[in-house]
Structure formats: structure tokens, C-alpha cells
C-alpha positions in Angstrom: 25.0 32.8 -14.5 23.3 29.7 -15.6 25.1 26.4 -14.8 24.9 23.3 -16.8 23.2 21.6 -14.1 20.4 24.4 -14.2 20.1 24.0 -17.8 19.6 20.2 -17.3 17.1 20.6 -14.7 15.0 23.1 -17.0 15.3 20.5 -19.9 14.2 17.8 -17.6 11.0 19.7 -16.6 10.2 20.6 -20.1 10.6 16.9 -21.1 8.1 15.9 -18.5 5.7 19.0 -19.1 6.4 20.4 -15.8 6.6 23.8 -16.8 5.7 25.7 -13.5 8.4 27.9 -12.2 7.9 26.0 -8.8 9.1 22.8 -10.5 11.9 24.2 -12.3 13.2 26.1 -9.4 12.9 22.9 -7.2 14.9 20.9 -9.6 17.5 23.7 -9.7 17.7 23.4 -6.0 18.4 19.6 -6.3 21.4 20.7 -8.5 22.6 22.8 -5.8 22.3 20.5 -2.9 25.8 19.5 -1.8 26.3 15.7 -1.7 29.8 14.2 -1.2 28.4 10.6 -1.0 29.2 8.2 -3.9 25.7 7.6 -5.4 25.7 4.3 -7.2 21.9 3.4 -7.0 18.6 5.2 -7.0 15.9 3.1 -5.6 12.2 3.6 -6.3 9.7 3.0 -3.6 5.9 3.4 -3.0 4.3 4.6 0.3 2.1 1.4 0.4 -0.8 3.6 0.8 -4.4 3.4 -1.0 -4.7 4.8 -4.3 -6.0 8.5 -4.8 -5.2 9.2 -1.1 -2.6 11.9 -1.0 0.1 12.2 1.6 3.3 14.2 1.6 7.0 14.1 2.9 5.7 15.6 6.3 3.4 12.6 6.8 6.0 10.0 6.0 8.4 11.7 8.2 6.1 11.5 11.1 5.4 7.8 10.4 9.1 7.1 10.1 9.8 8.8 13.5 7.0 6.7 15.2 8.9 3.7 13.8 12.1 5.0 15.5 13.8 6.3 12.5 15.7 9.6 13.1 14.2 11.3 10.0 12.3 10.3 6.9 13.9 7.6 5.2 13.6 8.9 1.6 15.3 11.6 -0.1 12.3 12.6 -2.4 8.6 12.3 -2.2 6.4 12.6 -5.2 2.9 13.4 -4.5 -0.3 12.5 -6.3 -0.5 15.9 -8.2 3.4 15.5 -9.3 4.7 17.8 -6.6 8.1 16.7 -5.7 9.0 17.2 -1.9 12.4 17.0 -0.4 12.8 14.4 2.4 16.2 13.4 4.0 19.1 15.7 2.8 21.0 14.2 -0.1 24.3 14.5 1.9 22.9 12.0 4.4 22.6 8.4 3.8 18.8 7.2 3.6 17.0 4.7 5.5 15.0 3.0 2.7 16.7 0.1 1.5 18.6 -2.5 3.9 22.4 -2.7 2.9 21.8 -0.2 0.2 21.4 3.2 2.0 25.1 4.3 2.0 25.5 4.8 -1.9 21.9 5.3 -2.9 19.0 7.9 -3.3 15.6 6.9 -2.1 12.5 8.2 -4.1 9.0 7.3 -3.1 5.8 7.9 -4.9 2.6 8.2 -2.8 0.4 5.1 -3.5 1.2 1.5 -4.5 -1.9 -0.3 -3.1 -5.4 -0.8 -4.5 -8.4 0.9 -2.9 -8.7 -2.2 -0.5 -5.4 -1.2 1.1 -3.9 -4.5 0.8 -3.5 -5.5 -3.0 -0.2 -4.1 -4.6 -1.1 -2.0 -7.7 0.7 0.7 -9.9 -1.3 3.6 -8.9 1.0 6.3 -10.3 -1.0 9.2 -11.7 -0.1 10.8 -15.0 1.4 13.7 -13.0 3.6 11.2 -10.9 4.8 9.5 -13.8 5.9 12.8 -15.5 7.5 14.1 -12.2 9.2 10.8 -11.6 10.5 10.7 -15.1 11.9 14.3 -14.7 13.4 13.7 -11.2 15.1 10.7 -12.3 16.6 12.2 -15.4 17.9 15.0 -13.3 19.4 12.5 -10.9 21.0 10.5 -13.8 22.4 13.8 -15.2 24.0 14.4 -11.9 25.0 10.9 -11.1 25.6 9.2 -14.5 27.1 6.0 -12.8 24.0 5.3 -10.8 21.5 2.6 -11.8 17.8 2.6 -11.2 16.3 0.0 -9.3 12.9 -1.0 -7.8 13.0 -1.7 -4.1 11.7 -5.1 -4.8 15.0 -5.9 -6.4 16.6 -6.0 -2.9 13.6 -7.0 -0.6 10.8 -9.6 -0.6 8.2 -7.0 -1.3 6.0 -5.9 -4.2 7.5 -2.2 -3.7 7.1 -0.1 -5.6 4.2 -2.1 -7.3 5.7 -1.6 -11.1 9.0 -2.6 -12.5 10.9 0.5 -12.1 14.3 -1.3 -13.1 12.7 -2.1 -16.5 10.7 1.0 -17.1 13.7 3.3 -16.5 16.4 1.2 -17.9 16.7 3.2 -20.9 17.4 6.5 -19.2 20.8 7.8 -19.8 22.6 10.9 -18.9 22.1 13.9 -21.2 25.4 15.8 -22.3 
């Protein structure tokens, strides 16, 4: 039996042209993840890595463990090709935005720096843009009270190197 959440996940994939069965099945798995935390914010980050240099959740997990974290700080990572990888389970508070982790979901796209490795830049690929939109639509459908923010809204950083708060301000839950 198909749940309303599964239908929403399928629609989000179709709306973002992510029609592969892998993408649809992954978004379905997001629906199935148990999360009893109250989610008030979805915070968008970049990995602060050079444009067109691909990394994944495993790499970020390793970097965060090396820095003393107990796991990857983000709940989702969006790779250059648009693949959405799981990070920290939704049931656990993230470690991505000081004073906002308890009631938020952290989403990180790979990139955010120009090829010089220093200059902040919106390096999202077309595939990342589509995947982010699809993931965020699904999350807003599931957590309609949540507001989408840029990490820079809460920290003196350029992250995520674009104004996610403005870009996704019109995203509303679908019925």
C-alpha cells in the first residue's frame, strides 16, 4: 500500500526530473525514517570544497570524526551528480549549526568554493540544484512548520555561498 508520503516523494522526484528508481526509493526511505524530534528549521550548508571536486558523506564523516565529532554533522549530503546521500540519522540532532541543532535538519551540498579553494562561490551543478529542490520539497511536506535557512543566517560565514533563505522562501508543503 502506497502512503501519502510515498506519493509526495515520487512527485518531488518527478518535479525535479529525478526519475531514477534509486532517487525515488531513497526519497521514500526518507519518509520511512523515524524522527520524533520537533523540526523547526532546515539549514543549508556547503562543504567548503573546490568547485567540481566531488566528495561524499563518507568523506565528510571522516573529516568530522578527525575534528572530534561523534559522526557526520549533516543529515543529508548532495553530491555533484545530484546523488543524495544519508548522513546522521534524522532521529539524532545534527552537529552543523551552533544553537540550532536540536530542532533542525542539516543539508550540505558539495562545493561552495571557487577553483582557488578560498573564494566563496555558488558552485551548485544543475543536478545538485534539482536534487536540493526535490529533497527540500519532501522535507517541507513532512515538516510543514519548518523554515529553510542558509547557514550564514546564524553564523559569520558565507556558507552555503548563495542565499538559500531567499531562494527557497516560496517552497510550501503540498497537500
